[in-house]
ZAKOLKE-313595 format. One record per residue (C-alpha): x, y, z. Coordinates in nm, 3 decimals, padded with zeros to 5 digits. Example, Ala and Ser with C-alpha at 12.3 -4.5 7.8 and 13.67 -1.06 7.14 Angstrom:
REM ZAKOLKE-313595
[[01.230 -00.450 00.780]]
[[01.367 -00.106 00.714]]
REM end
This chain:
REM ZAKOLKE-313595
[[15.309 06.972 12.779]]
[[15.629 07.170 12.753]]
[[15.647 07.439 12.488]]
[[15.908 07.262 12.271]]
[[15.698 06.943 12.257]]
[[15.381 07.137 12.174]]
[[15.567 07.316 11.893]]
[[15.706 06.986 11.759]]
[[15.361 06.827 11.767]]
[[15.201 07.127 11.595]]
[[15.466 07.128 11.319]]
[[15.419 06.755 11.264]]
[[15.038 06.765 11.267]]
[[15.020 07.058 11.025]]
[[15.237 06.867 10.778]]
[[15.011 06.562 10.807]]
[[14.678 06.739 10.748]]
[[14.659 06.663 10.373]]
[[14.707 06.290 10.442]]
[[14.415 06.220 10.677]]
[[14.602 06.161 11.002]]
[[14.389 06.003 11.273]]
[[14.408 06.138 11.627]]
[[14.278 06.050 11.970]]
[[14.134 06.346 12.157]]
[[14.087 06.300 12.531]]
[[13.926 06.550 12.767]]
[[13.810 06.554 13.125]]
[[13.482 06.707 13.231]]
[[13.234 06.649 13.511]]
[[13.464 06.386 13.656]]
[[13.456 06.176 13.338]]
[[13.722 06.104 13.078]]
[[13.594 06.144 12.723]]
[[13.788 06.002 12.429]]
[[13.726 06.040 12.059]]
[[13.919 05.915 11.756]]
[[13.882 06.130 11.448]]
[[14.056 06.224 11.127]]
[[14.220 06.559 11.178]]
[[14.153 06.848 10.942]]
[[14.246 07.214 10.951]]
[[13.927 07.317 11.129]]
[[13.952 07.076 11.420]]
[[14.328 07.127 11.448]]
[[14.263 07.498 11.493]]
[[13.991 07.437 11.747]]
[[14.174 07.181 11.957]]
[[14.534 07.296 11.935]]
[[14.497 07.671 11.904]]
[[14.158 07.762 12.053]]
[[14.138 07.477 12.304]]
[[13.774 07.407 12.229]]
[[13.521 07.258 11.991]]
[[13.201 07.358 11.814]]
[[12.857 07.211 11.869]]
[[12.567 07.365 11.678]]
[[12.759 07.687 11.612]]
[[12.872 07.743 11.971]]
[[13.234 07.709 12.083]]
[[13.299 07.522 12.407]]
[[13.635 07.558 12.579]]
[[13.811 07.247 12.700]]
[[14.037 07.341 12.989]]
[[14.229 07.014 12.988]]
[[14.258 06.796 12.679]]
[[14.514 06.584 12.505]]
[[14.545 06.536 12.127]]
[[14.769 06.249 12.010]]
[[14.814 06.136 11.651]]
[[14.821 05.767 11.562]]
[[15.145 05.703 11.375]]
[[15.325 05.403 11.235]]
[[15.668 05.326 11.385]]
[[15.948 05.323 11.128]]
[[16.001 04.958 11.221]]
[[15.659 04.875 11.071]]
[[15.773 04.967 10.720]]
[[15.720 04.672 10.486]]
[[15.981 04.553 10.237]]
[[15.776 04.704 09.955]]
[[15.761 05.037 10.139]]
[[16.135 05.025 10.203]]
[[16.197 04.985 09.829]]
[[15.961 05.277 09.753]]
[[16.129 05.500 10.010]]
[[16.476 05.402 09.889]]
[[16.439 05.619 09.578]]
[[16.452 05.927 09.804]]
[[16.780 05.821 09.964]]
[[17.028 05.973 09.722]]
[[17.251 06.277 09.694]]
[[17.256 06.497 09.388]]
[[17.618 06.519 09.270]]
[[17.589 06.893 09.200]]
[[17.453 06.948 09.553]]
[[17.751 06.757 09.690]]
[[17.976 07.015 09.524]]
[[17.764 07.309 09.645]]
[[17.617 07.408 09.308]]
[[17.291 07.603 09.328]]
[[17.095 07.386 09.083]]
[[17.212 07.075 09.268]]
[[17.102 07.218 09.603]]
[[16.756 07.292 09.461]]
[[16.730 06.941 09.317]]
[[16.848 06.792 09.648]]
[[16.581 06.992 09.834]]
[[16.317 06.848 09.598]]
[[16.445 06.495 09.660]]
[[16.444 06.545 10.036]]
[[16.098 06.706 10.046]]
[[15.966 06.421 09.832]]
[[16.096 06.174 10.090]]
[[15.940 06.366 10.380]]
[[15.609 06.390 10.193]]
[[15.622 06.014 10.129]]
[[15.681 05.941 10.501]]
[[15.399 06.177 10.601]]
[[15.156 06.025 10.350]]
[[15.229 05.678 10.488]]
[[15.189 05.801 10.850]]
[[15.541 05.709 10.967]]
[[15.679 05.850 11.291]]
[[16.016 05.974 11.164]]
[[16.042 06.240 11.436]]
[[16.026 05.995 11.728]]
[[15.695 06.128 11.862]]
[[15.581 05.788 11.991]]
[[15.881 05.745 12.218]]
[[15.839 06.106 12.343]]
[[15.477 06.032 12.440]]
[[15.347 06.278 12.179]]
[[15.187 06.013 11.954]]
[[15.030 05.669 11.980]]
[[15.131 05.365 11.780]]
[[14.869 05.309 11.513]]
[[14.698 04.971 11.537]]
[[14.776 04.744 11.244]]
[[14.539 04.819 10.956]]
[[14.437 05.164 11.084]]
[[14.605 05.310 10.776]]
[[14.565 05.096 10.470]]
[[14.889 05.083 10.269]]
[[14.869 05.152 09.899]]
REM end
């Protein structure tokens, strides 16, 4: 994986940790392909992405070749109800439009709220699926609220 893609994937995965993102972890060993689907948390992100290994009974095992791909929902899978919920984040603060400091702060809050909403609903707004850095989540993998 090229450095820019690894960085993009790491940035995206770190932002998704509070929302229970599911990932497929594949590794090769002894001539066999092993695959595991799990919910990613900070501990296994650190082990797989940064240390390149995993723990079993207190021992760390290095995985020389592995692939970690999140399951994400394409933007096209957004329901009408979800579109209406997301629509409240699509606005521009008038003071921000005119460059006023309080408006810029409010606009940042609006924008971060929208990003948090997309992350919490597991949408692929960075185009990771088409870049081969994520898998399309099967329908029902993430129950919508």
